[in-house]
C-alpha positions as CSV (number, residue, x, y, z in Angstrom):
1,M,47.8,-4.7,3.7
2,I,46.0,-3.0,0.8
3,L,44.1,0.0,2.1
4,A,41.4,1.7,0.1
5,G,42.1,5.2,-1.1
6,Q,45.1,5.5,1.3
7,D,46.7,8.3,-0.8
8,M,43.7,10.8,-0.8
9,R,44.2,14.3,0.5
10,H,41.9,17.1,1.3
11,I,42.8,20.4,-0.4
12,T,41.7,24.0,-0.1
13,V,42.5,26.4,-2.9
14,K,42.3,30.0,-1.7
15,L,42.0,32.3,-4.7
16,M,40.3,35.4,-6.1
17,R,36.6,35.0,-6.9
18,D,37.1,36.0,-10.5
19,D,39.3,32.9,-11.0
20,L,36.8,30.4,-9.6
21,P,35.3,29.4,-13.0
22,R,38.7,29.0,-14.5
23,A,40.0,26.9,-11.5
24,S,36.9,24.7,-11.7
25,L,37.6,24.1,-15.4
26,V,41.2,23.2,-14.7
27,M,40.2,20.7,-12.1
28,A,37.6,19.2,-14.4
29,E,40.2,18.8,-17.2
30,L,42.5,17.0,-14.9
31,E,39.7,14.7,-13.6
32,A,41.5,14.5,-10.3
33,F,39.3,16.6,-8.0
34,S,36.1,15.5,-6.1
35,P,34.2,18.5,-4.6
36,D,33.6,18.6,-0.9
37,Q,30.2,20.1,-0.3
38,R,30.5,20.4,3.5
39,P,30.3,24.0,4.8
40,L,33.7,23.9,6.4
41,L,34.6,27.5,5.5
42,E,31.1,28.9,6.1
43,A,32.2,31.2,9.0
44,E,35.0,32.9,7.0
45,L,33.3,32.7,3.6
46,P,29.5,32.6,4.0
47,E,28.5,33.0,0.4
48,I,28.1,30.2,-2.3
49,P,28.9,32.0,-5.5
50,G,27.6,31.4,-8.9
51,E,23.8,31.0,-8.4
52,D,23.0,33.3,-11.3
53,F,25.8,31.6,-13.3
54,R,24.1,28.2,-12.6
55,S,20.7,29.4,-13.5
56,R,21.9,30.8,-16.8
57,I,23.7,27.5,-17.6
58,R,20.6,25.4,-16.9
59,R,18.5,27.7,-19.1
60,A,21.1,27.7,-21.9
61,W,21.4,23.9,-21.8
62,G,17.6,23.7,-21.9
63,N,17.4,25.8,-25.0
64,L,20.3,24.1,-26.7
65,D,18.7,20.7,-26.0
66,R,15.4,21.8,-27.5
67,L,17.2,23.1,-30.6
68,V,19.2,19.9,-31.0
69,G,16.1,17.9,-30.7
70,L,14.4,20.0,-33.4
71,I,17.3,20.2,-35.9
72,G,18.3,16.6,-35.5
73,G,21.7,16.9,-33.8
74,L,24.6,19.2,-34.0
75,P,26.9,19.2,-37.0
76,E,30.3,17.7,-36.6
77,D,33.0,19.9,-35.3
78,D,35.2,21.0,-38.3
79,G,38.2,21.4,-36.0
80,E,38.4,25.2,-36.6
81,T,36.3,26.2,-33.6
82,P,38.7,28.0,-31.2
83,V,39.1,26.7,-27.6
84,L,37.1,29.1,-25.5
85,V,38.3,30.6,-22.3
86,L,35.4,30.8,-19.9
87,Q,34.2,34.3,-19.2
88,R,31.0,35.5,-17.6
89,E,30.4,37.8,-20.5
90,Q,30.6,35.0,-23.0
91,L,28.0,33.0,-21.0
92,I,25.6,35.9,-20.9
93,E,26.1,36.4,-24.7
94,I,25.6,32.7,-25.6
95,D,22.6,32.4,-23.2
96,Q,20.9,35.3,-24.9
97,W,21.8,34.0,-28.4
98,L,20.2,30.6,-27.5
99,V,17.1,32.4,-26.2
100,N,16.7,34.3,-29.5
101,A,17.5,31.2,-31.5
102,W,14.8,29.2,-29.8
103,R,12.3,32.1,-30.2
104,E,13.1,32.0,-34.0
105,C,12.7,28.3,-34.3
106,A,9.8,27.8,-31.9
107,P,7.1,28.4,-34.6
108,C,8.5,25.5,-36.6
109,Y,8.6,23.4,-33.5
110,E,5.0,24.2,-32.7
111,E,3.8,23.5,-36.2
112,L,5.7,20.2,-36.4
113,H,4.2,19.3,-33.1
114,S,0.7,20.1,-34.5
115,I,1.5,18.0,-37.6
116,E,2.5,15.1,-35.4
117,D,-0.9,15.4,-33.7
118,D,-2.6,15.4,-37.1
119,F,-0.7,12.3,-38.1
120,R,-1.9,10.5,-35.0
121,E,-5.5,11.6,-35.7
122,L,-5.2,10.3,-39.3
123,D,-3.9,6.9,-38.0
124,Q,-6.8,6.7,-35.6
125,L,-9.3,7.6,-38.4
126,K,-7.7,5.0,-40.6
127,R,-8.1,2.3,-38.0
128,S,-11.7,3.4,-37.5
129,L,-12.4,3.2,-41.2
130,E,-11.3,-0.4,-41.2
131,E,-14.6,-1.1,-39.3
132,F,-16.6,0.1,-42.3
133,A,-14.3,-0.8,-45.2
134,D,-16.5,-3.7,-46.4
135,L,-19.8,-1.7,-46.3
136,D,-20.9,-0.7,-49.8
137,V,-23.0,2.3,-48.6
138,D,-22.6,6.0,-48.2
139,L,-21.5,6.4,-44.6
140,S,-23.3,9.6,-44.2
141,W,-26.6,7.6,-44.6
142,L,-25.7,5.7,-41.4
143,Q,-25.3,8.9,-39.3
144,G,-28.0,11.0,-37.6
145,E,-31.7,10.3,-37.6
146,H,-34.0,9.5,-40.5
147,E,-37.6,10.5,-40.9
148,H,-39.0,7.1,-41.6
149,L,-36.2,4.6,-41.0
150,D,-34.4,3.4,-37.9
151,V,-30.7,2.5,-38.7
152,S,-28.2,0.9,-36.3
153,I,-24.7,-0.5,-36.9
154,G,-22.6,-2.4,-34.4
155,S,-21.0,-5.7,-33.5
156,I,-22.6,-8.9,-32.1
157,P,-21.3,-12.4,-31.2
158,V,-21.7,-14.7,-34.2
159,E,-23.7,-17.3,-32.3
160,N,-26.5,-14.7,-31.6
161,I,-27.1,-13.6,-35.3
162,A,-29.5,-16.3,-36.3
163,R,-31.7,-15.8,-33.2
164,L,-31.6,-12.0,-33.6
165,R,-32.8,-12.3,-37.2
166,E,-35.9,-14.1,-36.0
167,V,-36.7,-11.6,-33.3
168,L,-36.0,-8.6,-35.5
169,A,-38.5,-10.0,-38.1
170,L,-41.2,-9.7,-35.5
171,S,-40.4,-6.0,-35.0
172,N,-40.3,-5.3,-38.7
173,H,-36.4,-4.9,-38.7
174,L,-34.0,-6.5,-41.1
175,I,-30.2,-7.3,-40.9
176,L,-29.0,-6.0,-44.3
177,N,-25.3,-6.6,-43.9
178,V,-23.1,-9.0,-42.1
179,A,-19.3,-8.5,-42.2
180,G,-16.1,-9.4,-40.3
181,D,-14.6,-12.6,-39.0
182,G,-13.7,-14.2,-35.7
183,D,-16.1,-14.5,-32.8
184,T,-18.0,-11.3,-33.6
185,R,-19.7,-9.8,-36.7
186,R,-20.6,-6.3,-37.7
187,I,-24.2,-6.0,-38.7
188,L,-26.4,-3.2,-40.2
189,I,-30.0,-3.2,-38.9
190,V,-32.8,-1.3,-40.7
191,G,-36.4,-1.0,-39.8
192,R,-39.4,1.4,-39.5
193,R,-38.9,4.2,-37.1
194,E,-42.2,3.6,-35.4
195,D,-41.2,0.1,-34.5
196,A,-37.9,1.2,-32.9
197,E,-39.1,1.3,-29.3
198,V,-38.7,-2.4,-28.7
199,L,-35.4,-2.6,-30.5
200,D,-33.1,-1.5,-27.6
201,S,-34.0,-4.3,-25.2
202,V,-33.7,-6.9,-28.0
203,L,-30.2,-5.7,-29.0
204,Q,-29.1,-5.5,-25.4
205,A,-30.2,-9.1,-24.8
206,A,-28.2,-10.2,-27.9
207,A,-25.0,-8.5,-26.6
208,F,-25.1,-5.9,-29.5
209,K,-22.5,-3.2,-29.2
210,P,-23.1,-0.1,-31.3
211,V,-20.3,1.4,-33.4
212,N,-20.0,5.2,-33.7
213,I,-19.2,6.6,-37.1
214,P,-16.9,9.7,-37.1
215,A,-18.6,12.8,-38.4
216,T,-15.9,13.2,-41.1
217,F,-17.0,9.8,-42.6
218,D,-19.7,11.3,-44.8
219,Q,-18.9,9.5,-48.1
220,H,-18.4,6.0,-49.4
221,P,-15.6,4.2,-47.5
222,N,-13.3,4.2,-50.6
223,Q,-13.8,8.0,-51.0
224,V,-13.1,8.5,-47.3
225,R,-9.9,6.5,-47.6
226,D,-8.8,8.6,-50.6
227,E,-9.5,11.8,-48.5
228,L,-7.4,10.5,-45.6
229,E,-4.5,9.7,-48.0
230,K,-4.6,13.2,-49.5
231,R,-4.5,14.7,-46.1
232,R,-1.5,12.6,-45.2
233,Q,0.4,13.6,-48.3
234,K,-0.2,17.3,-47.5
235,L,1.1,16.8,-44.0
236,E,4.2,14.9,-45.2
237,Q,4.9,17.7,-47.7
238,R,4.6,20.4,-45.1
239,S,6.6,18.4,-42.6
240,G,9.4,18.0,-45.2
241,E,9.3,21.7,-45.9
242,L,9.7,22.5,-42.2
243,Y,12.6,20.0,-41.7
244,G,14.2,21.5,-44.7
245,M,14.0,25.0,-43.2
246,M,15.5,23.6,-39.9
247,S,18.3,22.0,-41.9
248,N,19.1,25.2,-43.6
249,W,19.0,27.0,-40.3
250,R,21.4,24.5,-38.7
251,N,23.8,24.8,-41.6
252,S,23.8,28.6,-41.3
253,N,24.3,28.6,-37.5
254,H,26.5,25.5,-37.0
255,R,29.5,27.4,-35.9
256,Q,27.6,29.3,-33.3
257,L,25.9,26.1,-32.1
258,L,29.3,24.4,-31.7
259,R,30.6,27.4,-29.8
260,A,27.5,27.4,-27.5
261,R,28.1,23.7,-26.7
262,Q,31.8,24.2,-26.1
263,L,31.2,27.1,-23.8
264,L,28.5,25.4,-21.8
265,E,30.6,22.3,-21.3
266,A,33.4,24.6,-20.1
267,A,31.1,26.3,-17.7
268,E,29.5,23.1,-16.4
269,P,32.3,22.3,-13.9
270,Y,31.8,25.7,-12.1
271,A,28.1,25.0,-11.9
272,N,28.8,21.5,-10.4
273,V,31.1,22.6,-7.6
274,R,28.2,24.3,-5.8
275,G,28.8,24.3,-2.1
276,A,32.5,23.2,-2.5
277,A,33.1,26.9,-3.6
278,R,32.7,29.6,-0.9
279,S,33.3,33.3,-1.2
280,R,33.2,36.7,0.6
281,G,33.7,39.8,-1.5
282,V,36.5,39.3,-3.9
283,L,38.0,36.3,-2.0
284,A,37.0,32.7,-2.6
285,A,38.0,29.1,-1.8
286,L,37.5,25.8,-3.5
287,Q,37.7,22.6,-1.4
288,G,37.7,18.9,-2.2
289,W,39.6,15.7,-2.4
290,V,42.6,14.9,-4.6
291,P,44.9,11.8,-4.8
292,A,48.2,12.6,-3.2
293,S,50.0,11.3,-6.3
294,R,48.4,14.1,-8.3
295,L,48.8,17.1,-6.0
296,A,51.9,18.4,-7.7
297,E,50.1,18.1,-11.1
298,V,47.1,20.0,-9.8
299,E,49.2,22.8,-8.4
300,T,51.3,23.1,-11.5
301,K,48.2,23.3,-13.8
302,L,46.6,25.9,-11.6
303,K,49.8,28.1,-11.7
304,E,49.8,27.8,-15.5
305,S,46.1,28.7,-15.9
306,L,45.1,31.2,-13.2
307,R,45.7,34.9,-13.8
308,L,45.7,35.9,-10.1
309,P,47.6,34.6,-7.1
310,F,46.3,31.6,-5.2
311,V,47.3,29.3,-2.3
312,L,46.8,25.6,-2.2
313,E,46.7,23.8,1.1
314,S,46.5,20.1,1.6
315,R,46.1,17.7,4.6
316,E,45.5,14.1,5.4
317,P,41.9,13.1,6.2
318,R,41.0,13.4,9.9
319,S,39.7,10.4,11.8
320,D,36.2,11.8,12.1
321,E,35.8,12.1,8.3
322,R,37.3,8.9,7.1
323,H,33.9,7.6,6.0
324,L,33.4,10.7,3.9
325,V,36.7,10.5,1.9
326,P,35.9,9.4,-1.7
327,V,37.7,6.2,-2.7
328,P,39.0,5.9,-6.3
329,V,37.8,2.8,-8.0
330,R,40.8,1.5,-9.9
331,E,40.8,-0.5,-13.2
332,R,42.0,-3.8,-11.8
333,G,42.6,-5.9,-14.9
334,L,42.2,-9.5,-13.9
335,L,40.6,-8.5,-10.7
336,K,37.9,-6.3,-12.3
337,P,35.0,-8.8,-12.2
338,F,35.8,-9.5,-8.5
339,S,35.9,-5.8,-7.8
340,V,32.5,-5.4,-9.3
341,L,31.1,-8.2,-7.0
342,V,32.7,-6.5,-4.0
343,E,31.1,-3.2,-5.0
344,Q,27.7,-4.9,-5.1
345,Y,28.1,-5.3,-1.4
346,G,29.7,-1.9,-0.8
347,V,32.5,0.5,-1.4
348,P,35.5,0.3,1.0
349,R,36.0,3.2,3.4
350,F,39.0,5.3,3.1
351,G,41.9,3.5,4.9
352,E,39.8,0.3,5.2
353,F,41.2,-3.0,4.0
354,D,40.3,-3.5,0.3
355,P,39.0,-7.1,0.2
356,T,39.2,-7.5,-3.6
357,I,42.3,-9.7,-3.7
358,L,41.3,-11.8,-0.7
359,F,37.8,-12.1,-2.2
360,A,39.1,-13.2,-5.6
361,V,41.5,-15.9,-4.1
362,T,38.9,-17.3,-1.7
363,F,36.0,-17.2,-4.2
364,V,38.0,-19.1,-6.9
365,G,39.4,-21.5,-4.3
366,M,36.0,-22.4,-2.7
367,F,34.4,-22.7,-6.1
368,G,37.0,-25.2,-7.1
369,M,36.7,-27.2,-3.9
370,M,32.9,-27.5,-4.3
371,F,33.0,-28.1,-8.1
372,G,36.2,-30.1,-8.6
373,D,36.3,-31.8,-12.0
374,I,38.8,-31.4,-14.8
375,G,36.3,-31.8,-17.6
376,H,33.6,-29.5,-16.1
377,G,36.2,-26.9,-15.3
378,A,37.6,-27.0,-18.8
379,I,34.0,-26.4,-20.2
380,I,33.7,-23.4,-17.9
381,V,37.0,-22.0,-19.1
382,L,36.1,-22.6,-22.8
383,T,32.6,-21.0,-22.3
384,G,34.3,-17.9,-20.8
385,L,36.7,-17.6,-23.7
386,V,34.0,-18.2,-26.4
387,L,31.6,-15.7,-24.9
388,R,34.4,-13.2,-24.0
389,R,32.8,-10.4,-26.1
390,K,29.6,-10.6,-24.1
391,L,31.1,-11.4,-20.7
392,R,33.9,-8.8,-21.1
393,S,35.8,-8.5,-17.8
394,F,33.8,-11.4,-16.3
395,T,35.7,-13.7,-18.7
396,Y,38.4,-13.6,-16.1
397,L,36.0,-14.9,-13.5
398,F,34.9,-17.8,-15.7
399,V,38.5,-18.6,-16.5
400,G,39.6,-18.4,-12.9
401,A,36.7,-20.5,-11.5
402,G,37.1,-23.0,-14.3
403,A,40.9,-23.3,-13.7
404,S,40.3,-23.8,-10.0
405,S,37.7,-26.5,-10.8
406,M,40.3,-28.2,-13.0
407,L,43.0,-28.0,-10.3
408,F,40.7,-29.6,-7.7
409,G,39.5,-32.1,-10.3
410,W,43.1,-33.2,-10.6
411,L,43.4,-33.4,-6.8
412,Y,40.1,-35.5,-6.7
413,G,40.9,-37.5,-9.8
414,S,37.7,-36.6,-11.5
415,I,37.1,-36.1,-15.3
416,F,33.4,-35.6,-16.3
417,G,32.5,-37.6,-13.2
418,Y,34.9,-40.5,-14.1
419,E,37.1,-41.2,-11.1
420,H,39.1,-44.2,-12.5
421,W,40.8,-42.5,-15.5
422,I,43.5,-40.9,-13.4
423,E,44.8,-41.3,-9.9
424,P,43.9,-38.4,-7.5
425,L,46.8,-36.3,-6.4
426,W,45.0,-36.0,-3.0
427,L,41.9,-38.1,-2.5
428,A,38.4,-38.8,-4.0
429,P,35.8,-37.0,-1.9
430,M,33.6,-40.1,-1.5
431,S,36.5,-42.2,-0.3
432,D,36.6,-40.3,3.1
433,P,33.6,-38.0,3.6
434,I,34.4,-37.4,7.3
435,Y,37.9,-36.2,6.3
436,M,36.4,-33.9,3.7
437,L,34.0,-32.4,6.3
438,T,37.0,-31.9,8.7
439,V,39.0,-30.1,6.0
440,A,36.0,-27.8,5.2
441,L,35.6,-27.0,8.9
442,G,39.3,-26.2,9.1
443,W,39.0,-24.0,6.1
444,G,36.0,-22.2,7.7
445,V,38.0,-21.6,10.9
446,T,40.9,-20.1,9.0
447,F,38.5,-17.9,7.0
448,L,36.7,-16.7,10.1
449,T,39.9,-16.1,12.0
450,V,41.4,-14.0,9.1
451,G,38.1,-12.1,8.8
452,S,38.1,-11.3,12.5
453,G,41.7,-10.1,12.3
454,L,40.8,-7.8,9.5
455,A,37.7,-6.6,11.4
456,I,39.9,-5.7,14.4
457,S,42.4,-3.9,12.1
458,N,39.7,-1.9,10.3
459,R,38.1,-0.8,13.5
460,L,41.4,0.3,15.0
461,L,42.2,2.3,11.8
462,S,38.8,3.9,12.1
463,G,39.4,4.8,15.7
464,D,36.8,2.4,17.0
465,L,38.8,0.8,19.9
466,A,35.7,-0.5,21.7
467,G,34.5,-2.2,18.6
468,A,37.9,-3.7,18.0
469,L,37.9,-5.2,21.5
470,F,34.3,-6.1,22.3
471,A,32.1,-6.2,19.1
472,A,31.3,-9.3,17.1
473,G,34.5,-10.3,15.4
474,G,36.5,-8.2,17.9
475,L,39.6,-9.3,19.9
476,F,37.8,-10.8,22.9
477,S,35.2,-12.7,20.8
478,L,38.1,-14.0,18.7
479,I,39.9,-15.2,21.9
480,F,36.7,-16.8,23.1
481,Y,36.4,-18.6,19.7
482,M,40.0,-19.8,19.7
483,A,39.7,-21.0,23.3
484,L,36.4,-22.9,22.6
485,L,37.8,-24.4,19.4
486,G,41.0,-25.5,21.0
487,G,39.2,-27.0,24.0
488,L,36.8,-28.9,21.8
489,V,39.6,-30.3,19.6
490,N,41.5,-31.5,22.7
491,L,38.3,-33.0,24.0
492,V,37.6,-34.9,20.8
493,Q,41.2,-36.2,20.8
494,G,40.6,-37.7,24.3
495,G,42.6,-35.1,26.3
496,G,39.7,-33.5,28.1
497,F,38.7,-29.8,28.1
498,P,41.9,-27.9,29.1
499,L,41.7,-25.6,32.2
500,V,43.4,-22.8,30.3
501,A,40.7,-22.9,27.6
502,T,38.0,-22.8,30.3
503,V,39.6,-19.8,32.1
504,M,39.9,-17.9,28.8
505,I,36.3,-18.6,27.9
506,V,35.1,-17.4,31.3
507,I,37.2,-14.3,31.2
508,T,36.1,-13.3,27.7
509,L,32.5,-14.0,28.4
510,V,32.6,-11.8,31.5
511,L,34.3,-9.0,29.5
512,L,31.7,-9.3,26.7
513,I,28.8,-9.4,29.1
514,G,30.2,-6.5,31.0
515,Y,30.6,-4.4,27.9
516,Q,27.1,-5.1,26.7
517,W,25.8,-4.2,30.1
518,L,27.7,-0.9,30.4
519,S,27.0,0.2,26.9
520,S,23.3,-0.1,27.3
521,D,21.1,2.6,28.8
522,M,17.9,0.6,28.9
523,P,15.9,-0.1,32.1
524,Y,17.4,-3.0,34.2
525,G,14.9,-5.6,33.0
526,E,15.4,-4.8,29.3
527,R,19.1,-4.4,29.8
528,I,19.4,-7.9,31.2
529,F,17.5,-9.3,28.3
530,N,19.5,-7.3,25.7
531,T,22.8,-8.2,27.3
532,I,22.0,-11.9,27.1
533,I,20.8,-11.7,23.5
534,E,23.7,-9.7,22.3
535,T,26.3,-11.9,24.0
536,F,24.5,-15.0,22.7
537,E,24.6,-13.7,19.1
538,I,28.4,-13.0,19.4
539,V,29.0,-16.5,20.7
540,N,26.6,-18.2,18.4
541,G,27.8,-16.2,15.4
542,Y,31.2,-18.0,15.4
543,I,29.6,-21.5,15.9
544,S,26.9,-21.1,13.2
545,S,29.4,-19.5,10.8
546,S,31.9,-22.3,11.3
547,L,29.2,-24.9,10.5
548,S,28.2,-22.9,7.4
549,F,31.5,-23.9,5.8
550,L,30.6,-27.6,6.0
551,R,28.7,-26.9,2.7
552,V,32.1,-26.6,1.0
553,A,32.6,-30.4,1.6
554,A,28.9,-31.1,1.2
555,F,28.9,-29.7,-2.4
556,S,32.1,-31.5,-3.3
557,L,30.3,-34.8,-2.2
558,N,27.1,-33.7,-3.9
559,H,29.0,-33.2,-7.2
560,V,30.2,-36.8,-7.1
561,A,26.7,-38.0,-6.2
562,L,25.2,-36.2,-9.2
563,A,27.7,-37.8,-11.5
564,L,26.9,-41.2,-10.0
565,A,23.2,-40.6,-10.6
566,V,24.0,-39.7,-14.3
567,F,26.1,-42.8,-14.7
568,T,23.4,-45.0,-13.1
569,L,20.7,-43.6,-15.5
570,A,23.0,-43.9,-18.5
571,N,23.8,-47.6,-17.8
572,K,20.1,-48.4,-18.1
573,M,20.1,-47.0,-21.7
574,G,21.3,-48.6,-24.9
575,A,24.7,-47.8,-26.5
576,T,23.4,-44.6,-28.1
577,G,21.3,-43.6,-25.2
578,Y,24.2,-44.1,-22.8
579,W,26.3,-41.3,-24.5
580,I,23.3,-39.0,-25.0
581,T,22.4,-39.4,-21.3
582,L,26.0,-38.7,-20.3
583,V,26.2,-35.5,-22.4
584,I,22.8,-34.2,-21.2
585,G,23.6,-35.1,-17.6
586,N,27.0,-33.4,-17.7
587,I,25.4,-30.2,-19.2
588,F,22.8,-30.3,-16.4
589,I,25.6,-30.6,-13.8
590,I,27.6,-27.8,-15.3
591,V,24.7,-25.4,-15.6
592,L,22.6,-26.1,-12.6
593,E,25.1,-27.2,-10.0
594,G,27.7,-24.7,-11.3
595,L,25.2,-21.9,-10.7
596,I,24.2,-23.1,-7.3
597,V,27.9,-23.5,-6.2
598,A,28.6,-19.9,-7.4
599,I,25.7,-18.6,-5.4
600,Q,26.7,-20.5,-2.3
601,T,30.3,-19.3,-2.6
602,L,29.1,-15.7,-3.0
603,R,26.9,-16.2,0.1
604,L,29.8,-17.4,2.2
605,E,31.9,-14.4,1.0
606,Y,29.2,-11.9,1.8
607,Y,27.6,-13.2,5.0
608,E,30.5,-15.0,6.6
609,G,33.2,-12.7,5.4
610,F,32.1,-9.2,4.5
611,S,29.5,-8.9,7.2
612,R,32.3,-9.6,9.7
613,Y,35.1,-7.3,8.6
614,F,33.9,-5.0,5.8
615,Y,32.2,-1.7,6.5
616,G,31.3,-1.2,2.8
617,D,29.9,2.3,3.4
618,G,32.6,4.3,1.6
619,T,32.0,7.0,-1.0
620,P,33.2,6.3,-4.6
621,F,35.5,8.9,-6.1
622,R,33.6,10.8,-8.8
623,P,35.9,13.5,-10.1
624,L,34.8,16.8,-11.6
625,R,34.7,16.5,-15.4
626,V,34.3,18.8,-18.4
627,G,30.8,18.7,-19.8
628,R,27.9,17.0,-18.1
629,S,26.7,13.4,-17.6
630,R,23.9,13.9,-20.2
631,N,25.3,15.7,-23.2
632,P,23.2,17.0,-26.1
633,T,22.7,14.6,-29.0
634,I,25.5,14.8,-31.5
635,N,25.4,13.3,-34.9
């Protein structure tokens, strides 16, 4: 049995406080240590060291990030920067240098930010100018109030212009300019000021929307456009000067910037251990999880790197912390896509059965049973190989599912729906549907029995004896299922319902009902109702789950039925139409039915398999690493 994370060990490194940063860096370089943040040593070591250290690192990263954003990335490492040994004094020094560096560069940043605002303002003014580009007037004349004239400019639906002309003529106003296209037009209205009182209601009725002219538009539109372009050129020139200054500053300080980044990356592991490090005075401890296979490597590296004595203690996980033990996610090669699908449901607990191999075998097998066709399977395999750059590891899933489809296609004697080209090695599904349903039911019984066995094993490994015996998928519910199934099979074969099966069913039901009753602390009325419902769900769960596997046979029959439908439609076409219909029909079957079958297979795995025996609430192993998850931009 493959158990998840079975070689993990809990370690405690007891050392001198001054060596904590160096020990954290060693652990990060090995990428074999996952910090344990629980306060297990709080009584002996009440302090969490490094708060000031962490605050300095956060501030230093913030300043470095702002500098990197301003100068456009750090220069490439020339390979001459020495490897830094983490010291508190170095961190203080580099933190202060970054503070001063940002203070020196901040004026450039602020001016560049102001220039960006000016560019946005220019873009907005340019868009506004387009509204008046076709007016051959001084725009200052359209602003403000005039002594004798009333001037309005705005937009109006094109269908209202003719009627508005007539109405405006009665109020001594004229439309002097019509511009624009589409459903609206821009118009310029001029009239006598003393006749302006009636204009507002007229324009409102005509859906007139006034256009505001920016105060800076005080010349002819062409002159305004030239002014805007001159402003843009000045901004671009000044922006270029500032970026040039920043480039020179970067070149002058590149070695110190690289040193700052290297030091902060070296300091980051100590900042990330947080509560996994405890201290009291000069004494300290670091606790976490390490794979047993790397314990010797960890101890050897610490001996080589730490200046002061230390003690490394290790132990196996206790039963009460199994769900907290981080489980390494291994690179599984051919099994990687199936591992990804397992992780979509959950991560195995420490010591829990890792279902990846079982999932891969049963997924591929059920897909082939439901989608058995040599031709269609070959297309799936070829599709996976052709798209392997995009599919990456999921190429293996396509190839596996396609190969399984080809295998069952051989067993069914089906090639692109044709069932007369080759003899089936087993049988054609439509030749005996009842037998296919029986086989699917037998497969479901086997699947559920194996799942219950794994559930019992997982619960025993987790110390859940009651769950292993009485819960859904436990020993007594499995015995009930086997007794009921055996009795029904014997009854169907004409032998009656055996007394042994009846006795086993009664005994297991009494045990299950008794457990549900005793484990409940509800009032008697509610307890009776709850006991009945819980017991019914356990019993009904096996029956409904068994029937769910009939879909394996149903989809194998459906696959044949779809092919027959395509052939029926193709036979009604001409010679050319026959082959076109066959090609399109087979593409439809491969894409649509293939997708449905994959979803149904995944559903059976998740709901009839994983929900029965897989906790899936484990913690993925995330080792301490040098640097941080979001590094500064590097050119």
